LOPA-444180 format. One record per residue (C-alpha): x, y, z. Coordinates in pm, whole numbers, padded with zeros to 5 digits, always signed. Example, Ala and Ser with C-alpha at 12.3 -4.5 7.8 and 13.67 -1.06 7.14 Angstrom:
BEGIN
+01230-00450+00780 +01367-00106+00714 
# end
This chain:
BEGIN
-03444-01489-03085 -03524-01156-03244 -03584-00889-03013 -03827-00603-03077 -03719-00242-03010 -03878-00209-02683 -03706-00543-02578 -03381-00434-02697 -03397-00097-02520 -03500-00275-02212 -03192-00529-02240 -02959-00207-02297 -03109-00037-01994 -03059-00324-01762 -02695-00335-01865 -02648+00026-01801 -02818-00013-01461 -02610-00290-01371 -02290-00138-01466 -02356+00171-01269 -02478-00045-00961 -02123-00210-00991 -01952+00117-01035 -02106+00232-00709 -02019-00073-00529 -01668-00030-00642 -01640+00329-00535 -01799+00237-00214 -01555-00021-00153 -01266+00219-00216 -01386+00475+00036 -01391+00225+00304 -01062+00076+00219 -00931+00399+00244 -01037+00438+00599 -00925+00115+00676 -00575+00195+00534 -00580+00522+00742 -00657+00351+01063 -00371+00059+00963 -00145+00264+00763 +00168+00053+00719 +00393+00355+00673 +00280+00559+00977 +00035+00354+01217 +00193+00028+01196 +00570+00139+01176 +00538+00365+01468 +00361+00060+01679 +00654-00163+01599 +00926+00124+01680 +00741+00194+02016 +00771-00181+02084 +01152-00143+02008 +01170-00358+01710 +01478-00345+01495 +01480-00153+01160 +01466-00475+00929 +01144-00600+01113 +00987-00238+01084 +01080-00249+00717 +00935-00605+00696 +00576-00453+00810 +00459-00280+00487 +00674-00550+00295 +00445-00808+00434 +00127-00634+00330 +00250-00534-00013 +00438-00847-00094 +00175-01091+00055 -00103-00937-00160 +00109-00938-00494 +00354-01246-00501 +00100-01529-00475 -00089-01374-00798 +00131-01546-01078 +00069-01879-00931 -00305-01811-00888 -00354-01685-01240 -00449-02029-01398 -00675-02122-01100 -00838-01785-01113 -00886-01821-01479 -01117-02135-01424 -01375-01944-01246 -01665-01820-01455 -01743-01559-01226 -01435-01423-01014 -01630-01247-00754 -01727-01602-00611 -01362-01655-00515 -01334-01293-00366 -01638-01347-00128 -01460-01683-00002 -01152-01527+00126 -01305-01191+00245 -01382-01332+00578 -01029-01487+00587 -00854-01141+00540 -01079-00994+00790 -00987-01270+01065 -00609-01136+01013 -00702-00766+01120 -00922-00902+01403 -00618-01116+01530 -00394-00797+01535 -00670-00606+01734 -00706-00878+01985 -00354-00931+02052 -00288-00553+02126 -00597-00570+02335 -00498-00874+02550 -00117-00962+02515 +00044-00646+02649 +00179-00814+02971 +00369-01034+02715 +00543-00808+02472 +00709-01106+02273 +00352-01263+02230 +00197-00919+02157 +00453-00901+01871 +00413-01249+01757 +00018-01203+01765 +00045-00881+01570 +00286-01015+01309 +00071-01330+01285 -00260-01118+01179 -00064-00916+00964 +00072-01205+00779 -00262-01397+00733 -00455-01070+00603 -00148-01003+00359 -00156-01406+00240 -00541-01378+00167 -00520-01036+00013 -00295-01210-00257 -00567-01441-00325 -00848-01207-00333 -00629-00943-00532 -00638-01109-00867 -01023-01184-00861 -01055-00804-00781 -00863-00674-01066 -01057-00919-01308 -01392-00804-01184 -01287-00436-01243 -01159-00474-01567 -01464-00687-01667 -01729-00467-01509 -01574-00135-01588 -01502+00016-01954 -01162+00111-02019 -01268+00487-02090 -01388+00487-01723 -01134+00284-01558 -00925+00611-01454 -01243+00795-01331 -01337+00497-01125 -00996+00491-00924 -01022+00905-00911 -01397+00841-00766 -01274+00602-00518 -00968+00823-00405 -01132+01153-00399 -01392+01102-00144 -01187+00809+00026 -00904+01039+00072 -01111+01314+00210 -01246+01061+00462 -00885+00939+00546 -00782+01322+00574 -01050+01346+00834 -00999+01024+00990 -00613+01122+01011 -00722+01365+01280 -00923+01099+01467 -00603+00886+01474 -00403+01185+01627 -00661+01228+01889 -00662+00842+01954 -00303+00851+02010 -00322+01158+02231 -00564+00958+02477 -00453+00924+02816 -00437+00553+02783 -00151+00308+02838 +00026+00172+02550 -00080-00018+02313 -00434+00049+02382 -00464+00349+02157 -00333+00126+01882 -00594-00170+01959 -00859+00086+01906 -00722+00173+01570 -00703-00155+01451 -01043-00232+01563 -01160+00075+01368 -00968-00062+01060 -01126-00408+01093 -01485-00241+01090 -01380-00037+00797 -01213-00337+00594 -01490-00558+00679 -01759-00347+00534 -01582-00217+00218 -01503-00599+00131 -01864-00705+00184 -02009-00448-00030 -01766-00530-00314 -01860-00897-00275 -02249-00779-00392 -02110-00678-00726 -02275-00864-01010 -02011-00995-01239 -02111-01114-01594 -02044-01499-01631 -01788-01577-01905 -01648-01924-02041 -01394-02092-01788 -01045-02110-01945 -00963-02470-01896 -00623-02422-02084 -00302-02366-01925 -00208-01974-01886 +00142-01933-02005 +00335-01691-01788 +00594-01673-02048 +00350-01480-02296 +00385-01155-02105 +00758-01154-02126 +00739-01188-02501 +00569-00859-02514 +00839-00564-02518 +00611-00295-02364 +00533-00539-02066 +00909-00604-02022 +00966-00219-01999 +00689-00187-01762 +00821-00451-01558 +01176-00284-01545 +01004+00038-01405 +00803-00153-01157 +01108-00324-01005 +01310+00011-01009 +00976+00180-00808 +00994-00145-00574 +01352-00088-00485 +01305+00299-00431 +01016+00216-00211 +01272+00069+00052 +01250+00425+00232 +00870+00454+00234 +00809+00344+00585 +01098+00511+00733 +00954+00890+00712 +00749+00799+01017 +01015+00623+01193 +01290+00908+01127 +01009+01138+01268 +00956+00932+01576 +01315+00854+01657 +01505+01141+01519 +01297+01418+01533 +01087+01305+01842 +00762+01372+01674 +00548+01093+01764 +00231+01279+01862 +00248+01442+01512 +00203+01105+01338 -00197+01178+01303 -00118+01527+01171 +00129+01377+00911 -00137+01102+00818 -00391+01387+00753 -00156+01584+00535 -00062+01246+00345 -00432+01161+00289 -00500+01544+00168 -00231+01561-00075 -00330+01225-00202 -00680+01324-00254 -00621+01652-00412 -00364+01553-00645 -00566+01252-00770 -00787+01505-00942 -00493+01632-01141 -00359+01294-01217 -00705+01149-01311 -00736+01433-01574 -00390+01379-01693 -00445+00990-01724 -00702+01051-01963 -00418+01158-02205 -00204+00853-02106 -00097+00678-01783 +00277+00714-01896 +00280+01074-01809 +00153+01010-01466 +00397+00751-01401 +00690+00972-01499 +00554+01268-01313 +00516+01028-00985 +00877+00920-01008 +01005+01254-01041 +00832+01380-00738 +00916+01064-00595 +01293+01129-00598 +01251+01455-00427 +01091+01337-00107 +01389+01156+00042 +01622+01459-00030 +01361+01703+00116 +01357+01498+00432 +01742+01524+00481 +01701+01916+00408 +01396+02035+00551 +01385+02179+00947 +01198+01984+01191 +00892+02232+01201 +00870+02187+00806 +00901+01816+00796 +00514+01737+00718 +00600+01869+00364 +00774+01530+00304 +00416+01359+00366 +00234+01602+00163 +00492+01519-00132 +00447+01150-00054 +00079+01170-00086 +00126+01335-00416 +00355+01092-00574 +00211+00761-00450 -00119+00877-00577 +00034+00931-00907 +00228+00603-00907 -00073+00393-00776 -00331+00531-01051 -00064+00507-01326 +00076+00154-01274 -00260+00015-01243 -00428+00158-01533 -00123+00126-01760 -00126-00240-01685 -00472-00300-01739 -00478-00105-02041 -00143-00287-02189 -00247-00636-02147 -00449-00809-02403 -00811-00910-02258 -00731-01278-02316 -00420-01279-02149 -00515-01033-01867 -00472-01279-01585 -00134-01374-01693 -00001-00998-01745 -00145-00897-01407 -00033-01162-01204 +00323-01180-01330 +00339-00804-01309 +00223-00806-00939 +00434-01109-00836 +00734-00971-00936 +00645-00604-00804 +00569-00794-00466 +00890-00966-00433 +01073-00629-00454 +00826-00505-00208 +01058-00666+00047 +01316-00388-00050 +01173-00210+00267 +01347-00497+00480 +01684-00383+00311 +01588-00038+00399 +01556-00118+00762 +01902-00288+00727 +02053+00009+00558 +01910+00269+00776 +02059+00057+01097 +02394+00039+00898 +02447+00375+00719 +02161+00590+00907 +01876+00781+00742 +02102+00962+00523 +02247+00669+00336 +01885+00545+00306 +01718+00838+00171 +01984+00911-00082 +01983+00543-00218 +01596+00579-00252 +01651+00890-00449 +01881+00747-00677 +01636+00443-00751 +01366+00665-00827 +01568+00889-01044 +01649+00568-01259 +01303+00475-01266 +01198+00814-01411 +01469+00767-01682 +01338+00398-01755 +00978+00545-01784 +01059+00747-02061 +01096+00442-02271 +00755+00289-02224 +00542+00278-02501 +00200+00479-02493 -00106+00267-02428 -00291+00186-02756 
# end
């Protein structure tokens, strides 16, 4: 039916209002997830918690791997299932409560299982695994909803807006983490408080994103072929870079472990968390502006900065070790923004689920490199671990030069 000018303008305004509402919900979700990630930071809070429990290096390396790999590995296998949903947000809502239950289990175990250290560690790991598993189920719908509701030209801005205020909140929360860890409470009660705050932040953020009004699309009943992305030359090169970055990431959780075990700086972890968040936030302003010219340059810059971090960890004196976390925040911001936006822009719309699912599954497998990092640290020491990580970051930087520009 033909619409007159007034009806047409009304429809356009409705669409614009809906996009703006969805945009704001995605931004609010990002801010709260930032807070949750601060209270449960895998590379600082969780690893220091395991270190104080006396866990071996390989198990400490497993903690961030569980969160990252558990959230990414299932995506390729879930892509055909997710594609059948006319509105992916429905699936996202269904698993949000299950994700939250994992974080709540971590908090409860830390509150009540202190007299039984082995049960405490088992409950903690079970909650972490439960959260990671259902993160994998919800991640692909999340990216599909973001891609459908956010125009290409606003995607980099969206992630920048999420990270800007979210990072500032995380910076302030880092001082809160420091204060909580310094409370005159017996271990592990300070960590139980952190896990509880993380559950509140995550739960609220996931609920808000679940309010997104996603436009319906016809379900894809045909089978999605995961071979199609591999036939795309640009995707193969992108995948190579992601694998190298995953291998280099074997050292990421061990800067905090090095600070605790070698430098004796356990009480400084909250300060380091704030430095990391501040660096991540402020650098995001620059990375987002640079990403407007293309994500490839941001990815290469991030890889170059990343190879400097493990070298500085070995060279800096004890009182300047916080610079490592400043650098870590900057390069992880660059890599997080660039790998995401590059993939979304590279993937053809009709094959987006296959591209995202396969890329994240492969990257998730190599997230277990942190377990290898724990073994290297125990066998060769932190020097061997940091030098090996620098080598892989240098290789990723070189491989990134061959990536095609988006568009």
